[in-house]
Backbone as CSV, one residue per row, in Angstrom:
resi,resn,N_x,N_y,N_z,CA_x,CA_y,CA_z,C_x,C_y,C_z
1,UNK,0.849,-1.369,-0.070,-0.118,-0.110,0.488,1.048,1.361,0.203
2,UNK,1.120,2.712,-0.972,1.169,3.351,-0.950,0.552,4.630,-1.287
3,UNK,0.733,5.993,-0.499,0.446,7.196,-0.612,1.354,7.441,-1.994
4,UNK,2.567,7.306,-2.240,3.401,8.257,-3.198,4.022,7.120,-3.822
5,UNK,3.975,7.506,-5.076,5.149,7.131,-6.441,6.188,7.745,-6.329
6,UNK,7.290,7.054,-5.898,8.643,7.634,-6.063,9.765,6.243,-6.507
7,UNK,10.781,7.018,-6.587,12.068,6.341,-6.888,12.157,4.617,-5.835
8,UNK,12.149,5.021,-5.248,12.701,3.903,-4.022,11.163,2.635,-4.332
9,UNK,9.875,3.183,-4.409,8.925,2.220,-4.541,8.971,1.877,-5.574
10,UNK,9.203,2.383,-6.919,9.171,1.800,-8.126,10.997,1.121,-8.111
11,UNK,11.566,0.924,-7.534,12.269,0.029,-7.335,11.869,-1.356,-6.554
12,UNK,11.426,-1.113,-5.731,10.721,-2.154,-4.892,10.004,-3.263,-6.007
13,UNK,8.792,-2.483,-6.237,7.887,-2.777,-7.388,8.729,-3.502,-8.289
14,UNK,9.744,-3.190,-8.824,10.407,-4.031,-10.314,10.843,-4.836,-9.501
15,UNK,11.704,-4.842,-8.105,12.657,-5.499,-7.568,11.416,-7.121,-7.559
16,UNK,10.168,-6.873,-7.140,9.599,-7.588,-6.379,8.896,-8.245,-7.951
17,UNK,8.702,-7.570,-9.164,7.798,-8.215,-10.534,8.976,-8.635,-10.979
18,UNK,10.722,-8.495,-10.632,11.694,-9.817,-11.496,11.924,-10.967,-10.332
19,UNK,11.166,-10.702,-9.077,11.546,-12.031,-8.427,10.201,-13.288,-8.765
20,UNK,8.743,-12.229,-9.142,7.760,-12.996,-9.072,7.875,-13.592,-10.638
21,UNK,9.302,-13.547,-11.738,8.918,-13.686,-13.075,9.936,-15.076,-12.726
22,UNK,10.519,-14.937,-11.473,11.581,-15.949,-11.276,11.000,-17.301,-10.677
23,UNK,10.037,-16.874,-9.775,9.087,-17.944,-9.027,7.635,-17.519,-8.948
24,UNK,6.906,-18.565,-10.024,5.571,-17.997,-10.129,4.519,-18.486,-8.611
25,UNK,5.362,-19.339,-8.020,4.824,-19.185,-6.834,4.247,-17.658,-5.516
26,UNK,5.304,-16.348,-6.055,5.377,-15.729,-5.457,4.215,-15.084,-5.785
27,UNK,3.478,-13.914,-5.261,2.506,-13.049,-5.981,2.820,-12.088,-5.225
28,UNK,2.000,-10.815,-5.238,2.194,-9.206,-5.150,1.366,-8.404,-5.876
29,UNK,0.837,-7.467,-4.848,-0.052,-6.308,-5.798,-0.058,-5.102,-5.312
30,UNK,-0.283,-3.915,-5.487,0.534,-2.590,-5.361,-0.918,-2.237,-4.819
31,UNK,-1.393,-1.204,-3.722,-2.549,-0.560,-3.893,-1.919,0.254,-3.689
32,UNK,-2.211,1.671,-4.532,-2.224,2.912,-4.271,-3.292,3.658,-4.003
33,UNK,-3.199,3.967,-2.768,-4.039,4.877,-2.156,-3.917,6.653,-2.557
34,UNK,-5.257,7.559,-3.008,-5.345,8.613,-3.803,-6.736,8.799,-4.138
35,UNK,-7.265,10.198,-3.110,-8.594,10.222,-3.470,-9.003,10.384,-4.905
36,UNK,-8.111,10.808,-6.046,-8.550,11.003,-7.087,-7.635,9.708,-8.275
37,UNK,-8.769,9.555,-8.202,-8.782,8.151,-8.833,-8.274,7.799,-10.186
38,UNK,-8.580,8.818,-11.030,-8.243,8.599,-12.839,-6.885,9.099,-12.245
39,UNK,-6.120,9.693,-12.027,-4.592,10.395,-11.953,-3.936,9.634,-11.060
40,UNK,-4.306,8.500,-10.371,-3.676,7.932,-9.679,-3.435,6.574,-10.840
41,UNK,-4.652,5.961,-11.584,-4.684,5.311,-12.426,-3.487,5.487,-13.624
42,UNK,-3.567,6.776,-14.046,-2.245,7.047,-14.987,-1.387,7.019,-14.438
43,UNK,-0.987,7.396,-13.242,0.650,7.525,-12.608,1.126,6.213,-12.509
44,UNK,-0.186,5.173,-12.343,0.587,3.215,-12.329,0.900,3.245,-13.550
45,UNK,0.054,3.837,-14.420,0.230,3.154,-15.921,1.217,3.551,-16.302
46,UNK,2.038,4.811,-15.857,2.795,5.163,-16.403,4.191,4.463,-15.377
47,UNK,4.246,4.414,-14.194,4.917,3.024,-13.294,5.218,2.179,-14.413
48,UNK,4.029,1.443,-14.735,4.187,0.422,-15.161,5.305,-0.099,-16.188
49,UNK,4.760,0.983,-17.218,5.453,1.039,-18.474,6.865,1.089,-18.740
50,UNK,7.095,2.599,-17.784,8.864,3.000,-17.479,9.358,1.440,-16.854
51,UNK,8.663,1.211,-15.738,9.810,0.141,-15.254,9.404,-1.105,-15.785
52,UNK,8.539,-1.453,-16.593,8.392,-2.604,-17.342,7.972,-3.959,-16.173
53,UNK,6.664,-3.381,-15.456,5.821,-4.169,-14.316,5.180,-5.078,-15.582
54,UNK,5.292,-6.059,-15.551,4.292,-7.258,-15.779,3.715,-8.621,-15.140
55,UNK,4.146,-8.374,-13.483,3.334,-9.765,-12.976,3.194,-9.326,-11.673
56,UNK,3.242,-7.541,-11.413,2.698,-7.331,-9.748,1.378,-6.654,-10.624
57,UNK,0.255,-6.943,-10.275,-0.873,-6.076,-10.356,-0.439,-4.629,-9.720
58,UNK,-1.059,-3.192,-10.695,-0.587,-2.146,-9.644,-2.774,-1.301,-9.781
59,UNK,-3.415,-1.602,-8.412,-4.673,-0.893,-8.221,-4.925,-0.082,-7.608
60,UNK,-5.975,0.457,-7.317,-5.895,2.217,-6.525,-7.188,1.870,-5.832
61,UNK,-6.838,2.745,-4.541,-7.941,2.608,-3.460,-8.209,4.288,-3.578
62,UNK,-9.674,4.953,-3.173,-9.689,5.691,-2.885,-9.997,7.060,-1.646
63,UNK,-10.244,5.321,-0.738,-10.329,6.111,0.859,-9.427,6.372,1.008
64,UNK,-8.853,7.391,1.650,-7.394,7.369,2.680,-7.653,6.604,3.907
65,UNK,-8.060,5.966,4.176,-8.207,5.344,5.270,-6.856,3.780,4.736
66,UNK,-7.269,3.432,3.298,-6.793,2.309,2.385,-7.801,1.455,2.695
67,UNK,-7.862,0.192,2.887,-8.286,-1.567,2.688,-8.974,-1.447,3.538
68,UNK,-10.362,-1.770,4.372,-10.789,-2.597,5.331,-10.184,-4.028,5.525
69,UNK,-10.039,-3.170,6.866,-9.296,-5.140,7.529,-7.836,-5.009,7.543
70,UNK,-7.125,-3.925,6.562,-5.324,-4.032,6.267,-4.917,-3.341,7.522
71,UNK,-5.276,-2.038,8.146,-4.858,-1.664,9.646,-3.687,-1.286,9.082
72,UNK,-3.743,0.010,8.211,-2.757,0.377,7.706,-2.486,2.156,8.824
73,UNK,-1.184,1.602,9.119,-0.937,3.295,10.076,-1.148,4.527,9.604
74,UNK,-2.214,4.948,9.858,-1.648,6.319,9.329,-1.212,7.356,8.853
75,UNK,-0.060,7.277,10.079,1.123,8.003,9.576,1.948,7.021,8.793
76,UNK,1.805,6.035,8.361,2.647,5.067,6.875,2.410,5.720,5.259
77,UNK,2.808,6.043,4.929,3.711,6.281,3.240,2.969,5.332,2.272
78,UNK,4.206,4.392,3.160,4.355,3.167,2.121,4.383,1.873,3.254
79,UNK,3.033,1.102,3.206,3.394,-0.110,3.801,3.812,-1.555,2.779
80,UNK,4.300,-2.393,3.593,4.181,-3.336,2.832,4.501,-4.711,3.612
81,UNK,3.388,-5.521,3.193,2.658,-6.689,3.684,2.894,-7.988,3.009
82,UNK,3.277,-8.490,3.418,4.066,-10.148,2.792,2.745,-11.149,4.247
83,UNK,2.606,-12.028,3.144,1.713,-13.612,3.556,2.508,-14.828,3.064
84,UNK,2.129,-15.640,3.903,2.691,-16.769,3.377,1.593,-18.213,3.670
85,UNK,0.548,-18.296,2.710,-0.922,-19.353,3.168,-2.019,-17.370,3.231
86,UNK,-2.274,-17.854,4.730,-3.334,-16.360,4.989,-2.620,-16.317,6.337
87,UNK,-1.401,-16.121,6.650,-0.569,-15.813,7.476,0.189,-14.206,7.605
88,UNK,0.161,-13.453,7.325,0.593,-12.459,7.424,1.982,-12.758,8.038
89,UNK,3.157,-12.571,7.576,5.005,-12.785,7.818,5.492,-11.633,7.860
90,UNK,5.262,-10.454,7.557,5.881,-9.236,7.038,5.145,-7.872,7.248
91,UNK,5.266,-7.419,7.957,4.443,-5.817,8.102,5.294,-5.010,8.388
92,UNK,5.753,-3.744,7.170,6.992,-2.684,7.295,6.053,-1.672,7.178
93,UNK,6.421,-0.299,7.577,5.820,-0.016,7.689,6.829,1.843,7.333
94,UNK,6.584,2.918,6.568,7.593,3.535,6.239,6.488,4.990,6.106
95,UNK,7.321,5.694,7.041,6.626,7.077,6.567,7.106,7.956,5.912
96,UNK,6.956,9.301,5.438,7.008,9.602,3.793,8.769,10.049,4.182
97,UNK,8.962,9.194,2.901,10.443,9.608,2.769,11.595,8.696,3.117
98,UNK,11.018,7.467,3.706,12.206,7.032,5.121,12.516,5.598,4.012
99,UNK,11.454,5.206,2.896,11.520,3.947,2.355,12.923,4.229,1.100
100,UNK,13.569,3.667,1.742,14.833,4.247,0.582,15.275,3.008,-0.682
101,UNK,16.525,3.405,-1.265,16.362,2.056,-2.074,17.323,0.939,-1.723
102,UNK,18.218,1.471,-0.475,18.589,0.058,0.770,17.897,-0.836,0.882
103,UNK,16.623,-0.115,1.527,15.660,-0.921,2.237,14.916,-1.730,1.318
104,UNK,14.647,-0.874,-0.050,13.651,-1.632,-1.239,14.324,-2.445,-1.381
105,UNK,15.792,-2.759,-1.695,16.403,-4.070,-2.029,16.234,-4.888,-0.727
106,UNK,16.227,-4.817,0.222,16.457,-5.362,1.220,14.778,-6.139,1.301
107,UNK,14.062,-5.477,1.350,12.266,-6.059,1.276,12.713,-7.350,0.098
108,UNK,12.630,-6.544,-1.006,12.741,-7.755,-2.064,13.394,-8.685,-2.129
109,UNK,14.529,-8.779,-1.593,15.104,-9.915,-0.943,14.615,-10.929,0.199
110,UNK,13.855,-10.624,0.805,13.214,-11.208,2.023,11.595,-11.604,1.489
111,UNK,11.073,-10.940,0.319,10.176,-11.510,-0.537,10.874,-12.946,-0.990
112,UNK,11.681,-13.081,-1.667,12.616,-14.250,-2.251,12.657,-15.335,-1.319
113,UNK,12.771,-15.249,0.193,12.888,-16.139,0.707,11.641,-16.280,1.740
114,UNK,10.703,-15.938,1.120,8.940,-15.716,2.449,8.977,-17.212,2.014
115,UNK,8.687,-17.940,3.078,8.054,-19.526,3.356,6.960,-19.226,4.287
């Protein structure tokens, strides 16, 4: 779940997309929370095209609270959740500007090793 599209997020999505290409058992999706659904969809389309995203669905959610039941932290700009089966195994929340390239790479590696 993200409220911002920026370089580190793009790097993370691109790395996860690549990991899924290598291991089809992995699944991922991006939820872009933005009250302007049309503008958000255009931004996601641009992201998919520029980063070559093929395996990660990019979606828009217009309620600023995020999807019901996900309990996204109000101060989180980016939240990364990973499941194995039906159990959440990883939950990282980043405030605006805290997701950096090195952390994005670390999370992508974490996804590859998720069991």
